[in-house]
C-alpha positions in Angstrom: -203.2 143.5 145.4 -204.1 146.1 142.8 -202.8 148.8 145.1 -199.5 147.0 145.5 -199.1 146.7 141.8 -199.8 150.4 141.2 -197.2 151.4 143.8 -194.6 149.1 142.1 -195.3 150.6 138.7 -194.9 154.1 140.0 -191.6 153.1 141.6 -190.4 151.6 138.3 -191.5 154.7 136.3 -189.6 156.9 138.8 -186.5 154.7 138.5 -186.6 154.8 134.8 -187.0 158.6 134.8 -184.1 158.9 137.2 -181.9 156.6 135.0 -182.8 158.5 131.9 -181.9 161.8 133.5 -178.6 160.4 134.7 -177.7 159.3 131.2 -178.4 162.7 129.8 -176.3 164.3 132.4 -173.5 161.9 131.7 -173.7 162.4 127.9 -173.7 166.1 128.3 -170.6 165.9 130.5 -168.8 163.7 127.9 -169.6 166.1 125.0 -168.3 169.0 127.0 -165.1 167.1 127.8 -164.5 166.1 124.1 -165.3 169.6 122.8 -163.7 171.5 125.6 -161.0 174.1 125.4 -157.7 173.3 123.6 -154.5 175.2 123.7 -154.0 176.9 120.4 -150.7 177.9 118.6 -150.4 180.7 116.2 -148.6 179.5 113.0 -145.3 181.3 112.2 -143.6 181.6 108.9 -139.9 181.1 109.2 -137.1 178.6 108.2 -136.0 176.2 110.9 -132.3 175.5 110.9 -131.2 172.3 112.4 -128.5 169.6 112.4 -129.3 166.3 110.6 -127.5 163.2 111.8 -127.1 160.6 109.0 -125.0 157.4 108.7 -122.1 157.5 106.3 -119.0 155.5 105.2 -115.4 156.4 104.6 -113.9 155.4 101.2 -110.5 155.9 99.7 -110.2 159.1 97.6 -108.7 157.0 94.8 -108.3 153.2 94.6 -107.2 150.8 91.9 -107.1 147.0 91.6 -104.1 145.8 89.6 -104.6 142.7 87.4 -102.2 141.2 84.9 -102.3 142.6 81.4 -100.1 139.9 80.0 -99.4 136.3 81.0 -96.1 135.9 82.7 -94.1 135.2 85.9 -93.6 137.5 88.8 -90.0 138.6 88.9 -89.9 141.1 91.8 -92.4 142.8 94.2 -90.6 145.5 96.2 -93.9 146.4 98.1 -96.1 144.8 100.6 -99.3 145.5 102.6 -99.0 148.9 104.2 -96.2 150.2 102.0 -96.6 153.8 101.1 -95.7 154.5 97.4 -95.3 157.6 95.2 -96.8 158.1 91.7 -94.5 156.5 89.1 -92.8 154.2 91.6 -92.2 150.6 90.4 -94.3 148.3 92.5 -93.9 145.1 90.5 -91.8 143.5 87.8 -92.8 140.6 85.5 -91.1 138.5 82.9 -92.8 136.9 79.9 -90.6 135.1 77.4 -93.5 134.8 75.0 -93.9 138.6 74.9 -90.2 139.0 74.1 -90.3 136.5 71.3 -93.4 137.9 69.8 -91.9 141.3 69.8 -88.7 140.1 68.0 -90.8 138.2 65.4 -92.9 141.3 64.8 -89.7 143.3 64.3 -88.3 140.9 61.8 -91.5 140.9 59.8 -91.4 144.7 59.8 -87.8 144.7 58.5 -88.7 142.3 55.7 -91.7 144.4 54.7 -89.6 147.6 54.8 -87.0 146.0 52.5 -89.7 144.9 50.0 -91.2 148.3 50.0 -87.9 150.0 49.3 -87.2 147.6 46.4 -90.6 148.2 44.8 -90.2 151.9 45.3 -86.8 152.0 43.6 -88.2 149.9 40.7 -91.1 152.3 40.2 -88.8 155.3 40.3 -86.4 153.8 37.7 -89.3 152.9 35.4 -90.7 156.4 35.8 -87.4 158.0 34.7 -87.1 155.5 31.8 -90.7 156.3 30.7 -89.5 159.9 29.9 -88.1 158.3 26.7 -91.0 157.7 24.4 -91.8 154.0 23.9 -89.2 152.8 26.4 -91.7 151.6 29.0 -95.3 150.6 28.4 -97.9 152.4 30.5 -99.1 149.1 31.8 -95.7 148.2 33.3 -95.5 151.6 34.9 -98.9 151.2 36.5 -98.1 147.8 37.8 -94.9 149.0 39.4 -96.8 151.8 41.1 -99.4 149.5 42.4 -96.7 147.1 43.8 -95.0 150.0 45.5 -98.3 151.1 47.2 -99.1 147.6 48.2 -95.7 147.1 49.8 -96.0 150.5 51.6 -99.3 149.4 53.2 -97.8 146.1 54.2 -94.8 147.8 55.7 -97.0 150.2 57.8 -99.1 147.2 59.0 -96.1 145.3 60.2 -94.7 148.4 61.9 -98.0 148.9 63.8 -97.9 145.2 64.8 -94.3 145.5 66.0 -95.2 148.7 68.0 -98.1 146.8 69.6 -95.8 144.0 70.6 -93.4 146.4 72.0 -96.1 148.1 74.1 -97.0 144.8 75.7 -93.5 144.8 77.2 -94.4 147.9 79.0 -97.0 146.0 81.0 -94.2 143.9 82.5 -93.2 146.8 84.6 -96.0 148.0 86.9 -95.9 151.5 88.3 -98.0 153.3 90.9 -100.6 155.5 89.1 -100.9 157.8 92.1 -99.6 158.3 95.7 -101.1 155.8 98.0 -100.8 152.7 100.2 -100.7 149.1 99.2 -103.7 147.5 101.0 -103.7 144.1 99.3 -101.0 141.8 98.0 -102.1 138.4 96.7 -99.0 137.2 94.8 -95.4 136.4 95.4 -92.2 136.2 93.2 -92.2 133.2 90.9 -96.0 133.0 90.6 -97.5 132.5 87.2 -100.2 135.1 86.5 -102.6 134.9 83.5 -105.0 137.2 81.8 -108.4 136.0 83.0 -111.8 137.0 84.3 -111.3 139.8 86.7 -114.7 139.2 88.3 -113.5 135.8 89.7 -109.8 136.5 90.3 -108.3 138.5 93.1 -106.1 141.5 92.1 -102.4 141.1 92.3 -102.2 144.4 94.2 -104.7 146.9 95.6 -103.6 150.5 95.9 -105.6 153.1 97.8 -105.1 156.8 98.5 -105.9 157.1 102.2 -104.2 160.4 103.1 -107.4 161.9 101.7 -110.7 160.1 102.0 -114.2 160.4 100.6 -117.1 160.4 103.2 -120.2 159.2 101.3 -123.6 160.0 102.7 -127.1 159.5 101.4 -129.2 162.6 102.0 -133.0 162.2 101.9 -134.9 164.1 99.2 -136.5 166.4 101.8 -133.1 167.8 102.9 -131.0 167.5 99.8 -131.7 171.1 98.6 -130.5 172.6 101.8 -126.8 171.6 101.3 -124.1 173.5 99.4 -120.8 172.6 97.9 -117.8 173.8 100.0 -120.0 173.7 103.1 -118.1 172.6 106.2 -119.5 169.6 108.1 -118.6 167.5 111.2 -118.8 163.8 111.7 -118.0 161.2 114.4 -116.7 157.7 114.1 -117.8 155.0 116.4 -114.4 153.3 116.4 -112.8 156.6 117.7 -115.1 157.8 120.5 -114.8 161.2 121.9 -113.3 162.8 118.8 -115.1 165.0 116.2 -113.7 165.2 112.7 -114.5 167.8 109.9 -114.7 167.8 106.2 -115.9 169.8 103.2 -118.8 168.9 100.9 -117.1 168.6 97.6 -119.5 166.8 95.3 -123.3 166.3 95.0 -124.9 163.8 92.6 -127.6 166.2 91.7 -129.8 163.2 91.1 -131.9 161.1 93.4 -131.7 157.3 93.8 -135.1 156.0 92.6 -135.2 153.3 95.2 -134.3 155.2 98.4 -135.2 158.7 97.2 -131.9 160.1 98.3 -128.9 162.0 96.9 -125.3 160.9 97.1 -123.1 163.5 98.7 -119.3 163.2 99.0 -117.3 165.0 101.7 -113.5 165.3 101.3 -111.6 164.5 104.5 -107.9 165.1 105.0 -106.3 162.1 106.7 -102.6 162.9 106.7 -102.1 161.3 110.2 -104.0 158.1 108.9 -106.1 157.9 112.0 -109.2 157.2 109.8 -109.4 154.1 107.6 -111.5 153.3 104.5 -114.5 151.2 105.3 -115.2 152.9 108.7 -118.7 153.8 109.5 -119.4 157.4 110.5 -122.3 159.6 111.6 -122.4 162.9 109.8 -123.7 166.1 111.4 -125.2 168.1 108.5 -126.1 171.7 109.3 -129.4 172.5 107.5 -130.3 176.1 106.8 -134.1 175.4 106.6 -136.6 175.8 103.8 -137.6 179.2 102.5 -141.2 180.2 103.3 -141.8 177.3 105.6 -144.3 177.5 108.5 -143.4 176.1 111.9 -145.6 174.6 114.6 -145.0 172.4 117.7 -144.3 168.8 116.9 -147.2 167.8 119.1 -149.5 169.6 116.6 -148.8 167.0 113.9 -151.1 164.0 113.7 -149.6 161.0 111.9 -152.1 158.4 110.8 -151.6 155.3 108.6 -152.6 157.4 105.5 -151.3 160.9 106.0 -150.0 163.7 108.2 -152.1 166.6 109.1 -152.7 169.5 111.5 -156.0 170.7 113.0 -156.7 174.3 112.3 -159.5 176.1 114.2 -161.7 178.5 112.1 -164.8 180.0 113.5 -164.8 177.6 116.5 -164.7 174.6 114.0 -161.9 172.2 113.4 -160.4 171.8 109.9 -158.1 168.9 109.2 -155.3 170.1 106.8 -152.9 167.6 105.1 -149.2 168.7 105.4 -145.7 167.5 104.7 -143.0 168.0 107.2 -139.4 169.3 107.0 -136.8 170.2 109.6 -137.2 169.5 113.3 -135.5 171.3 116.1 -136.2 171.8 119.9 -139.8 170.6 119.7 -140.7 172.6 116.6 -141.2 171.4 113.0 -141.5 172.8 109.5 -144.8 172.1 107.7 -145.9 172.7 104.1 -149.5 172.6 102.9 -152.6 174.8 102.9 -151.4 176.6 106.1 -150.3 180.2 106.4 -148.9 182.4 109.1 -151.5 183.5 111.6 -153.6 180.4 111.5 -154.5 178.8 114.8 -153.7 175.1 115.2 -154.4 172.8 118.1 -151.1 172.6 119.9 -151.7 169.0 121.2 -153.7 167.3 118.5 -154.8 163.7 118.3 -156.9 161.5 116.0 -159.9 161.7 118.3 -160.5 165.2 117.2 -162.7 165.1 114.0 -163.4 167.4 111.1 -165.9 170.2 111.8 -165.9 169.6 115.5 -167.0 172.5 117.7 -164.4 174.1 119.9 -165.5 176.2 122.8 -163.7 179.2 124.2 
């Protein structure tokens, strides 16, 4: 029995030794696989031009909502939706009896004040001439006459200003187009009573838009905003008109970033003489970017993006170094990077999160 036990023990010891050796071989194989050779890429310093595609919206070049300035009735509207008008053209006529009456009343008050001023002025001038004879007019009477003349003069000027204000109100009864454009809304008809009210709640009487020329507004992210220039030509496409590419010119930049979206508003002027495009259409702008000066470029596969940061893995003296970077333009599998990276550095071309800091790299 003892002999049998001894044999079993030796077998077990042999088995344990074999298992231990097998594990060592397996571990060695895994270490070699993890720390094996990686394809390296030599960092280059150059700008990376590309085309950025961004959503945008077409807006009228100019637009105005016309609300009543005075209370009255609509007398005539010679325009309707879709009517093309010229600057200065009459687009609506109103009538307001109250305005006419108020203007007449103001004129009468002015005439009365003017007559009073003339009388007091004549009286003062007569007393002034009489006062040349010593003792004919007391100084107090002369001073009173002068004060009365000055008071009537001020009253006359006040009534004249009030009359002119009433007269200017009559000008609001004739509405003229402030610029060339197209009527896009009409919410009233002849005979309707319109009142001066809260513009936030009421619809405009008429809406006038200039659509022969449009503004294409696009929000450019902070990273790319500095790569655009005024007068730069850009292309865009409209989903509603497939198969056609349109062009425009960058005319205005806000030169300020939206704090919420970290983007800059850029406006592109678009000629629309054939009126194929319409305000409110969504578009996709193709912005040509010239790239960042002194940027470094690497393959996109070299960028590791974690929940906390972006980084590349540089190999120095056969050791890995994780370097935080920010990214810029992308084009044809390459990407701009900015950080503690310089031209000539070696980065792992196909990096991943499994590669850790200070890991040995063979080869």
